[in-house]
C-alpha positions, 0 to 999 in steps of 0.5 A: 840420501836414498839408501837401499840395502847393498846386495853386492856386499851381502853377496860376498859377506860369507867370504868377508866373515873371517877376513877382510879380503880374498883371492879370486880364482877366476877371470872376471870377464870370462870366468876362466881359471887359467890365470898367470901373474903378469906384474908383481908389486909390494903389498900396500894398504888401501891407497885412499885410506888417509887417517886423522891423528885420532886414528893413528893406532888403527891397524891398516893392513897391507894387501897384495896388489899383483896384476894377473892375466887370463890365458883363456882363449879369446880373452886375455883380460888383466886384473887384480885377484885380491879383492878387498871388502867394499866397505873398506874400499868405499867408506862413509868418508871416501876422500876422492872428489872428482869435482875438485880437479879442474882437469876432470871438470873440464873433461866432464863438461865436454863429455856431457855436451858431446853425449847430449848433442850426439844422442839428442838429449833433452829435458825428457831424457833420463841419465843415470851415472854409476859411480857418480862420486860427487855428482860433477858429471850429472851437473854438467848433464843438467847444464845441457838441459837434461833435468832427469838425472840420478846418481848411484855411488857407494860412498855415503859422504859423496852421495850426501854432498851430491844430494845437498847440491841438487843432484839426486844420488842413491848411496849404494853399490849398483847391482841388478836388484837396484837397476830393477828398482830404478827402472820400475819406479822411473822407467829405463835410462836413455843413457847410462854412464860409468866413468872410471868405475867400470873397473871397480867391481868384482862382479863384472858380469853382474855389473853388465847385466845391471847396466843392460837391465836399465836400458831400453832398445835405443839406450846408450851405455857410455863409460871410461876406463884406464887403457892398460897399454897406456898404463904400460907405456906411460908407467902410470902406477897411480892407476894401480889401486885396490879399487881398480880390479880390472885393467882393460884392453879392447879385445876382451872387453868387446867380447865380454859386453857381447856375451852380456847383450851389449855391443861396443859401437865407438871408442875414443882414446883420451889423455884423461887420467894419464890415458883412458878410452871412452867407450860407447855401447848399445844393446846388442844388434841395436841401430847404431853403426859400429866404428872401424876404430874398434877393430883398429884398436884390437889389431894394434893390441894384437900387433904390440903383443898384448895377447902373446907370451910376454905382453908386459915384459918391457914394463917389468924391466922398466919397473925393476930398473926404476925401483933399483935406481930409486932405492939407490938414490934414497939410500944415498941420500939417507947416508948423507943424512939428507931430509926428504919430503913428498909432494902430493897426497894422491892415492897413487903415491901409496904404491910408490911409497911402498914399492920404491921404499920411499915411505920409510924415509919421508919426513912429511908430505905437502898438498894443495888440497885442504881436505888432505892437510893434517891427515896422515898417509896410509900405512906409514902415517906421514903427516900431510901439510900445506905446501908452505911447509916445504919452504918453512921446513926446507927439506933437502929433497922433495919427491914428486909423488904426483909424478904425472904432474911433475912439470907443472908442480916443479914449474910452480915451485921454482922458488924452492929450487932457487933457495937450494932445494931439489926435486926428484921424480922417478917415473918414467925415469929417475931424475934429480931437478935443481936450479941448474937443470930445471929449464932443460927439464921443463922444456924436455 
């Protein structure tokens, strides 16, 4: 693996000398200091910090994960203020591999093909993927005939995995110094990608400058982020993790890019990760025409009140209602001495276990991923087993922690219902599913 010193971690090392996290005082996009809390959650451990049996004695701290809004004029950005040390967020044994998801693989295949065709990429083109994870996206670019690819990811195990399969990857956090080094050694990139990572850095301004540094006048920067209106409308709590420091809407994002010599030229909404936007940007005053969809989305955001006095009021009402109903349900089941297991060892389940109080009642979790099996969940240390455990142990109820996939999960495990078990899901509403109502649930 190519490894360089990580200036991002060095930059914040003084802040992390006495604590492993700090609370940011200003907006990441505009540096405004007029911040107000938008959504409050219970503190949680780092979502992906599953541990082995020999690590059960290690302390796993809980960190605040509230969402704040910037009230500065012409901004309105949503973000976490609590910043956890990147060494904790992105350890050498980082557990998320994008290539394990069929949905992600299929999405990246289409994504790479579309970019390659639209911008006429060939074997001389150079594509750099920031936050490249296991190299899955770059692999699809290579399948499109783009031979010059380079990944950058801070997790050493992911970088090694990608390098081992032939996707050259640098194990480092991307910043301006690294961008300059890549540019001096290899030349500028024709395409810079950053999919579901352009919300991961505390230094968004530095990240934008680093992206711009690597571009020439006709380069394209394309990135995907969760779309905050989708998070609100669909209650996508699984997307709210400490790695995701920013919760993007188009209006402040477009203004932020322009302040950093970049310009949005197109946005596409996509169902990936529950609801995201695929953004394409060029160097400011570039030759590509700006799509009208950008102003259309900004108008939609304004009309729905994203920049008004109470943009998340309905979400908070639904969140509180769901929390109370979930607590009532699990208290009732506990009083009846019913056993509860969980389905899905995804990162998003950590917030659900803490905010809804599920974790202290859960006997075990099942998951199809062999790498998660025999691990223990963050904080509560609930053991993860293969799904066969659900049938051998026969818990009375199984909470679907990977709730976005509730219907396919339940459909695949009707046998569990036929044998007398019950599932329950709590988003977007609390529902108990048994063999009598499963057909109506799946068809709804």
